[in-house]
Steps between C-alpha positions, in 0.01 A plus 500: 500500500506869591751732342677758717481854392820689457594741769526782259125484428428529876739797510316676216175460690651653810661795345205722495443439874850579582535812296143625469519698822843673437353846451435736791167639590373858457219640722370851415257697725321834411434725797375840389160557342601610148375458151726397211830665580615772267849554639722739304811558724647246750776534747694189595663508843816303440591265792820592673545142612381152421429219727715193465469132622843343526530126411499334847725216402475114492577238769605143425406252770663201352190379325344803326539865442287738702432864374493729793188725540526852374598784741330832496540739200771765566543834362740494206613753234253539226484200275377512147323767294152464616421874483606518130290199415200661666564829318528326161176301562302807604628680195339210280159618638574858400582615857811730519708386789788635703721328746604675818571468869271479804469852643520692161240773449235358278305726279305441187472116558168332512648151607768411741656155475702327770646152484668261751717218389640193663765282341651163576790289410415212259830450313448873404307779655128451420186702589335339797225760559398836327230734618401788287262757654295776326444811720302816413663837529302550826645185646210271451575133422357425158615147432772246604649207311719237656705233323618201703738249362397141548756229562708340218715682255348740250746782565241780521618869430311829481528475126281189517253604767434878480312506173207281646507689830470853335220362274306370809568819699359719224193276486454456865152575650423541869423186692 
């Protein structure tokens, strides 16, 4: 006679499949022909606004719940402290960093950093997408790193994602 296995054993086997893909993905691309970067002074252009995807809502059809599809991201007042997180991370690599606004006069900087963040509702505001761009003082695109959240709940924040992105940006080689 065959023994039935307890359901909790099956659940333990399935846990890695369910939660193994919670993390988002980071893709970094180098553009400019450059050797190992030797940046000394960076200027971070602080975003005036963030993008925000509101929770679309749920419908109940009498049998099941249906989560409505996301609408487009909308301009929203700045969310989070992404600029400060980028500054702290650059300084870990010995790069002096200042935060300012787009349109400021830039002198004495060998690296310009821009970022674009999109947030969404998932019980709290979570980072859905983050793009960090390295630009030379002449306006040449050096490298770009993009973080995209995967589905499920890992509650990403700039504090969790920026360190890896900056490391990859500093090591990026042209494709």
